[in-house]
N, C-alpha and C positions, 0 to 999 in steps of 0.2 A: 587519740587512743591507740595503743599498740598491743599486740599479742603478748609481748614480754611483760607489760604491766598487768594484763589479765592473768598471766601465769603467776605473777607475784601475788596478786590478790587471792587467787585460788590456793596457792601453796601455803600461805600464812592465814588464810581465811579472814582477810581484812574486808568484810562486808557484813551487812546486817543479815543474820541468819534466822530472824524471827519470822514465823509463818511462811516458810519457804514452800513455793509451789512451782511445778513445771509449767511450761506453756500449754500443756494439756490439762492443767488443773490438778495434777497429782500432788499429794503431800510429799515433801522431801525432807530427809534428815541426813546430814553429812556426818557419818560416823568416823571416817578417816579420808582425807583428801587424796591419798595415794602418794606415790613417789615420783618425783620429776624424772622424765625420760630424756636423756641427752642424746639418744640415738634415733633412728627412724622409727616411725610408728606413732601411736597416740601419745599425747603430751604427758599424761600421768598414768601410772599403772598400779594395779592392786589397791584401788580405792574401795571403800565400803560405803555404799549409799543405800539408804532405805527409801524405797519408792512405794508409796501407799503402804500396804501391810507386808511387803516383801523386801528382805534385805539382799542386796546384790553386791557381789565382789567382782570388780572388773576395771576397765580403763575409762579415763575421762579425756575428751578431746575439747580443745578450746579454740574459738575463733572470735574475731570482732563482730562479724555478721554471721547469722546462722547459714546463710547461702554459701559461706566459705566451705562448708561440708561438701556441697556439690561441685564448687569450683575446683577443689583439690581432688575430686573424684574418689572420695572416701567410701561412697555408697557401693562401689564395686570392688573395693579392696579388702581381701580377707583379713589383713592385719587389723582392720577396724571393726571386725565382727563382734569383738568382745567389749566394745564401748557401751557403758551402761548409762552415761550422762554426757550430754553435749552442753558445754558452758559457753555462753556468748555475751557480748555486751548489748547487742540489739538483735531481736528476733525478727528478721525481715522476710523469712520464708519458712514454710513448714518443711521438715526434713524427715525422710523415711529411711529405714534400713534397706539392705539389698533384697530382703524377703517381702518388702512392702509394709512392714509394721512401723508404727510411729516411733520416732526417736524422742526420748525424754530430754527436754531442753530447759536449762536454767538461765534466765536473763539477769545479769548483774546491774544493768543500768538502773539507777535510782536506789541502789542498795549500798553505795560506796560513799563514805564521808567526803564532803566537799573539801575539807582540809587536805586529804590524801591526793585528790585530783589536782589541787593547786600546787602542792609541793612537787608532785611528779611533773607537772607542766613546767615548773621552773627548771628542773633538770633536763627534761627532754628538749626544751626549746633554747637552752643556753648554748650560744655559739662557741664558748671558750673550749680549749682543748681538754681542760679538766672541768667537766660540767658543774661540779659541786663547789667550784672555787669561792663563790659568794657565801655559801653556807658552811664551808669547811671549818671555820673557826669554832663553830658550835658543836662539832662532833667530839664525843668523849674520847679521851686518850686510850682507854681500854679497847674501844671499837677500832681505832686506828691500828693499834698494836696487833690485835687479833687478825685484822685483814692483811697486814704486812707479813705476819707469820704464815698465813695461808698462801699469799702470792709467792713468797720465797720458796715454799715447799713445791708449789706448782711449777715454778721455773726450773728448779734443779731436777725435779722428777721428770719433767718433759725432756730436758737435755739428756738425762740418764737413760730414758726410754729410747732415744735416738741412738745412743751408744750401744745399748743392748741389741738393737736391730743390726747395727754395724758388726757387732761381735758374732752374731749368727752367720752373717755373710762371710766373715773371716774364719769360719770353722772354730770359733771360740778361742782364737789366738789373741790374748790380751796385749802382747807386745805390738802386734800388727795394728790392733785397734787403737791403742794409745798413740802410736806413731801417726796414724791417719787423723786422729782427733787433733793432735797438737800441731801437725803440719798445716792442717786447714786453718787453725787459729793464727798462724804466721801470716795469713793474708789480711788479717784485721779488717774484715768486712769488704773492703773494696776489691781485694784479690783473693777472697776466701774460696771462690769456686775454682779458679785455675790451680790453687794450691791443693785443693781436694783432689782434683783430677791428677795432679802430679803424684800425690800419695798413692793413688790406685795404679798409676802407670809405672811406678817404681817401688816394688815390694820392699818392705823393711829388711827382710832376710838377705836380700842382695846387698843393700847398704852395709849391713853388719859384717858381711864377708870382707869388706874393704875398710872397716872402721878404724884400722890402724894407719891408714894413709889418707890424710886430709885432701890431697890433690885429687885422689880418685873419688872420694865422696863428692867433692865439688864438681868433678867431671860428670858423674852420674846424675846429680841433681840438675845442673845447668844444661846438660845435654838432653835429658828427658823433658826439661821445661821448654826446649826449643830455642835456646839462646846461643847454640854453637853452630849455626848454619851459615854464617858469613864467610866469604872467601878471603877476608883480610883481618888482621888483628895483631896484637903485640905477642910477645913470647909466651906470656901466661895463657893467653887465649888459645894459642896454637897447641900448647901443652895439653890443655883441657880437651881440645878437639881430638888429639891423638889418643888420649886416654879413653875418651868416650867412644871413639871409633872401635877400639879393641873390645871394650866392655859391652858396648851396645850390641855388637855382633855376638859376643860370647853368650849373653843372656837374652838375645833376640828381643831387644827393647825398642829398636828403632821404629817399628810400625805402630807403637803405642804412645808416641811422644805428644806432649801438649803443644798446641800451635802458639808460636810467639805472639801472634796478634791478640791472643786472649788476655795477655797481661796488660794491666792498666798502669800508666805512669802519670797521665794528665791530672793536674790539680793535686798531686801528692807532694808532700815535702820530700826532698831527696832521701832523707833518712828512712822514709817509708817505702822507697822504691822496691819492687819485688826482687830485684837483683841483690839488694842489701839483705833482705829478709832470707833469701835462699842461702846466701853466704853465712848468715848467722845460724841458720838451722844446720848447715853443714858443720859449723864449729860445735854446735850442741851434740851432734852425733859423734864427732871426733873426740871431744873432751869428756863427754858423759856416758857414751855408749848405751847401755840398757836403760832406756828412758822410763818405761812403765814400771819395771820392777824397782827402780830407784825411787820413783815417786811414792810407791807404797811404803817405803821405809822411812820417809820424811814426815815428821809429825807436826810441823808448824809452817805458817806462812813465811816466816823469816828464813827457814831452812830451804823452802822451795824457791824463794826469790834468789837465794844464793846459788841454788842449783842452776837456774836459768840465766844467771848473770854471766854470760860468756862473751868473749872477745873474738870477732871474726878474724880470718887470716890477714896477714899483713897487706896483701894486695887490696883488700876491700876496706882497709883503714884509710886509703887514699884514693879510692874510686867509688863513685855511685853507680857507674855503668862501666862496661868494658872499654878499655883503651883511654877514656877521658880521665886522666889523672888530675887530682886537685891538691892544693897545698895544705889546706886545713884537714884535720883528722875527722873521719866519719864517726859518728857516735856509735857506741856499742849498744846492745839490747838494754834499754833503760828500765828504770823502776816501774814506770807506768805501763810499759809493754809487758814486762814480766808479770805484773799484777793482773793485767788483762788475761794472759794465758792461764794463770792460776785460777782466776775466778771463772772463766768461761770454758776451760778444758779440764784442768786438774780436779776441781771440785766435782763436776759431773762424772768424771771417771771414777773418783772414789765412791760416789753414791751408787753408780752402776755396778761397780765391783762388789760393794757391800751387799747390794740387793741380790746379785747373782749367787753369792755365797751365804746369804742370810746371816751376815755378820754386822750387827748394828754399830760396831766400833768405827767403821769407816764413814758412816753417815754422821756420827757424832764428831769425828775428826773434821769432816768437810764443813759442818756448821761452825765449829770452833775456828777454823781457818778464816772463814768469812767474817766472823765476829771480831777477829783480831787484825784484820787488814783494813787499810785506809779506805774510806768511802770513795767511790768514783765521782768525778765531777764532770757533768755533761748538761746538755740542755734540759733533759728530763729532771735530773736532781735539782737543778737551779729553779725549775718551775715549782717543784714541791717546797723548796726552801722559801720561796716567796710567799707561800701559804703558811709558813711557820713550821714546816715539817722538814727539818734538816737531817741528812743522813749522818749517823755517828760512825758507821763502819760499812764494809762491803755487804754485810747482811742486809742492812737497811737500803743501800743504794740498789742492790739487785731486786729486792722486794718492790721498791718504788718503780723501777723500770718495768717490771712485769705488770704492776697495777696500772701504770699509764698506758702501756701498749696493748694489753689484753682486756682492759675494762674501760678506761676513760676514752680512748680513741674509738673503741667499738661501741661506745654508749651502752655498756652493760651495767648501768648504774644499779639496777635492781638485783643483779647477781653479786653485787659488792656490798659488804657489810656497812661500809661508809654511806653509800648511796641509799641503801635500804633504811638506815637509821635516820637519814634526813627526810625521806618521804614519810616515815612514821616514827618520829622521835620517841613516842611513848613506849615503843617496843624495842628500843636500841639495846 
């Protein structure tokens, strides 16, 4: 038994409500179970419970054992003064309020259908990463679709909320916020943190002052990333050092540099080395200039992919790192990489911008972009495909990534429409 299962039983009233009585012998009628509280405090608020002849409006607290009330020190917490009913699986101890009065307690043990307990046990005890894998085939398509729509919304809104916080820190400067968001994405998980630090260490406004000179953009980015501190190098390297020496002093940047040791190269394909990604971002600034304002003007995934399809400077066509020249050509920013940037940065930026201006067209455009982009292929989408749920586009793959990471791995089956329908299929 888990508290999450008891929350589920209470929220949907999946128990026998005939002849309800508290542990004190009081007659109980549940007029409304209340609303689930996702913050601190009692588990459900604004419930309407009739106890004896009196109708109460207040909160409901849930524990597996009644003694949990004392273990969690609710009896001395003012936040729990308005609890009108204590719901437990087993009443192992009498509970009193802080004023000494008896707490009305409802015991659910013996009132829940055996079928519900069995189905929940199958999910809770399944060691698979997707707990409902064995029962998934029996879930109705409409249930799957509704849950995917919900998780996709959760995912893009969570990312948009992060961008809105960033916007506040940037004094509502959308160009700076877009720059920071996209530059972080150029780290592609492994190096996202140092790329984010680089974005904060090198303001977008400074880069734009030198946007017409690619060598200066590269000098600023590589210098601020900590890559220009060696005493030896080829002519290109020395040129970057000289440029950064002048610009770094001019803008007082040198005390805010990212440490070179923070960049990760190990186990990365050379095309994903941070040096290549920095060179590609420098080319984006040089060739495209006003990133965020241009993004707002592009209406399709195809147009966005063309926007991000840039070629790094000639030096980085034959180098993965400084000095070490190679014969073959280094790949430019490819389709998979540009799709990653659009899905994980551009779409949330559009949603955040639309919300900030209360203009739904940007949200509609963001969803349309996902629906018309190729689905991502990764371990998560392959797991879902093995269960018969293949992603048709990026909308689907993003929804399934969210479902897997925030519901399956966290065993939040009862918060998931799919899991809830398996536990009680009659109410799917």
